[in-house]
C-alpha positions as CSV (number, residue, x, y, z in Angstrom):
1,X,-5.8,5.6,-30.2
2,X,-5.3,4.7,-26.5
3,X,-3.6,1.6,-25.4
4,X,-5.7,-1.2,-23.9
5,X,-5.3,-1.7,-20.2
6,X,-3.3,-4.8,-19.1
7,X,-4.7,-7.3,-16.6
8,X,-2.6,-5.6,-13.9
9,X,-4.3,-2.3,-14.7
10,X,-7.7,-3.7,-14.0
11,X,-6.9,-5.7,-10.9
12,X,-7.7,-4.0,-7.6
13,X,-4.6,-3.1,-5.6
14,X,-3.8,-5.3,-2.6
15,X,-1.9,-4.8,0.6
16,X,0.7,-7.3,1.9
17,X,1.5,-7.4,5.6
18,X,4.5,-9.7,6.3
19,X,6.7,-10.5,9.2
20,X,10.0,-12.2,8.0
21,X,11.8,-14.1,10.8
22,X,15.4,-15.5,10.9
23,X,18.7,-13.8,10.3
24,X,17.3,-10.8,8.6
25,X,18.8,-7.9,10.6
26,X,22.3,-6.6,10.0
27,X,22.5,-8.3,6.5
28,X,21.1,-5.6,4.3
29,X,17.6,-7.1,4.3
30,X,15.7,-3.8,4.5
31,X,17.7,-2.2,1.7
32,X,17.2,-5.3,-0.4
33,X,13.4,-5.3,0.2
34,X,13.2,-1.6,-0.7
35,X,15.0,-2.3,-4.0
36,X,12.8,-5.3,-4.8
37,X,9.6,-3.3,-4.0
38,X,10.6,-0.2,-6.0
39,X,11.6,-2.4,-9.0
40,X,8.0,-3.6,-9.0
41,X,6.5,-0.1,-8.5
42,X,5.1,-1.1,-5.0
43,X,4.6,1.4,-2.2
44,X,4.9,0.8,1.5
45,X,7.6,0.4,4.1
46,X,10.0,-2.1,5.7
47,X,11.3,-1.9,9.3
48,X,13.4,-3.9,11.7
49,X,11.3,-5.3,14.6
50,X,12.4,-4.6,18.1
51,X,12.9,-8.4,18.7
52,X,16.1,-8.2,16.6
53,X,15.0,-11.4,14.8
54,X,12.4,-10.2,12.3
55,X,11.5,-7.5,9.8
56,X,8.1,-6.1,9.1
57,X,7.0,-5.4,5.6
58,X,3.9,-3.5,4.3
59,X,3.5,-3.3,0.6
60,X,0.7,-2.2,-1.7
61,X,0.3,-2.7,-5.5
62,X,-1.0,-5.0,-8.2
63,X,-1.6,-8.6,-7.0
64,X,1.1,-10.1,-9.4
65,X,3.8,-7.7,-8.1
66,X,2.7,-8.4,-4.5
67,X,2.9,-12.2,-5.1
68,X,6.4,-11.7,-6.6
69,X,7.6,-9.7,-3.6
70,X,6.1,-12.3,-1.1
71,X,8.0,-15.1,-2.9
72,X,11.2,-13.1,-2.7
73,X,10.8,-12.5,1.0
74,X,10.8,-16.2,1.5
75,X,14.3,-16.4,0.1
76,X,15.9,-13.1,1.0
77,X,19.2,-11.6,-0.1
78,X,22.6,-13.3,0.1
79,X,23.7,-13.4,3.8
80,X,20.2,-13.6,5.1
81,X,18.6,-16.8,6.4
82,X,14.8,-16.7,6.3
83,X,13.2,-19.1,8.7
84,X,9.6,-18.1,8.4
85,X,7.3,-15.6,6.7
86,X,3.9,-14.8,8.2
87,X,1.9,-13.0,5.5
88,X,-1.6,-11.7,5.1
89,X,-3.2,-9.8,2.2
90,X,-6.1,-7.4,2.1
91,X,-7.3,-4.4,0.2
92,X,-4.8,-1.6,-0.4
93,X,-5.3,1.6,1.7
94,X,-4.3,3.8,-1.1
95,X,-2.5,6.2,1.4
96,X,1.1,5.1,0.7
97,X,3.1,7.1,-1.9
98,X,6.5,5.4,-2.1
99,X,8.4,2.5,-0.6
100,X,10.6,3.5,2.4
101,X,12.8,2.1,5.1
102,X,11.4,3.2,8.4
103,X,12.8,3.0,11.9
104,X,10.6,1.8,14.8
């Protein structure tokens, strides 16, 4: 007998594009985002922005996991000071395979 799918299994995957502004570079923010995303089985990437005041995040996965990550981005890890998060959501591309730290 097969297991019934959960609500997460039936929801279409979504993509989160977020820019996190504040003291988010040099405080382990990218490593923390990667850990949080992987713990939620999300795929995508995180990178420092050239402005040295923000971090870019792209994540794809189930809507509930994406919502959790977005809320976490608004707080950040110890040592960070998140001032603002600009976030948009849309359909997942389906082309990402794992969550990585990338360099611009």
